[in-house]
C-alpha positions, 0 to 999 in steps of 0.5 A: 307743054314747054320744056326749058333747061335754062333758068333764065329762059324759063323765067322769061317765058313765065313772065309772059303770063302764058303759064300758071302751072309750073313743074320743075325738077333738077338742081336744087339751086336752080329750083330755088331761084325759080321759086324766088323769081315767081314769089316776087310777083306775090305778096307774102300773105298770098303764098301757100307752101306744102311739103310731103306731110301736107298731102291732104292740105295741098290737094284741098288747096289746089282744088279750092277756088280763090275768093280773094284774088290770086295766090301762089301755091308751091308744093315741094316733091309732089311725086313723093306724096302717097300714091293715091294723093299724087294721082288725085293731084295729077287729076286736078292739074291736068287742066291748068285753066281750072287752077286760075287765077292761082299760079301753081309750082310743083317740084319733083324729085324724079323728072320722069314722073312729071305728067305731060300737060299741054298748058304747063311750063316744065323746067328740067334743070340739069345737075351741076357737076364739080367741073361746071363750078369754075365757069359758074363762078366766073359768070356770077362775078361778071354779072356783078360787074367784077372779074376774078382771078384763076387762083381765087376761083380755085380756092372758092371752088375747093372751099364750097364744092358744088354748093352754089348757095355757099358760093353765092353767099361768099362772093356777095360778101367779098364783092360788098366789102370791096364797095366798088373800089376794086372790081377784081376778086383775088385769092387773098379776098377768098382766103378768109372764108375758111373751109365751108365745103359740105363734101359728103364724099370727102366725109365718107372717105375720111370716115373710112380711113379712120375705120368709123364705118358708122359715120361713113354709113350715116353720111352715105344714107344722107346722100343716097340719092346723089347719083355721082356720089362714087365719082367723087369718092373715087376722085378723093381716093385717087388724090389721096393715093397720089399724095401718099405715094409722094410722101412714101418717096420722100418727095415734096408734095408741093412740087406735085403738078397740082393743076394736072394731077390733083387740081387741088389748091395748096390750102386744101392739100396741106390742111385736109388731104395731107393729114388724111393720108398720114393715117393710112398706108398706101396699100390700104388706100389702094385696096379701098380705091379698087373696091370703089372702082368695082362699086362704080362699075356695078352701078353703071352696069345696072346693079341696084345703086343703094345696095352696091353703095351700102356694101361698099361702105360696110366692107372692111379695109 
């Protein structure tokens, strides 16, 4: 059993053909990159994919000997299968040699449920947080033979958040338009991408401001497994408080030290946050922020995360 946390290193080890059982967990983007890398070694008709509702078929395919050459078997979130099927699958894979000539990729929601199998390759890819994204953008652009300005990084970051799939799509589009004529991605190149950020925390805070608790609860349940959720909620509430205070003092919010205090691109300050603060007085925002801090404190001290979050969402302002 070898454990790799870096996707490049993981794929280089896999390419050595030493392993035919791959078990991966962590960031969805990294897991997708691994699967795409492994799939490139197989013809499309030699790839079998199974999900939560396919537990019985997944088990039978893993147990079945291949008659017409090696195939790739991908099983998503195997640890979410009914427990009896999960136990049977663990029994089947405990000796990867018996799976040959097939290659098997199993993804896990919870890395702690990955069984320790001697001849398996494990990818434990860390979750990429908001603060990691600027560096990722620069590395991605550099691999494409280009560079990028800080303002362009900031705008792309706040447009797409931690959604690396959206970032990749936008950067590929921008670079392809340049067609090698210009190797620097500038702020104006990124301005026409619009507001693509799928930031559930921002949707929750906006719904709470509007008093739409049903919508806030819907967004919360949608992302209930997102461990740093309250970090992002608190971050957005904190930004809203600073902007609300500036508005109440008749200050020009554009003069705020955005990089140090808010880290917001002017586009998002004017078009997203400023309209939001106009809908709620400072005192109510402050109470909501204090409750968010209390909820985060409870979670960090071992309280049931789902219950704490559920109660927070349902608290009246």
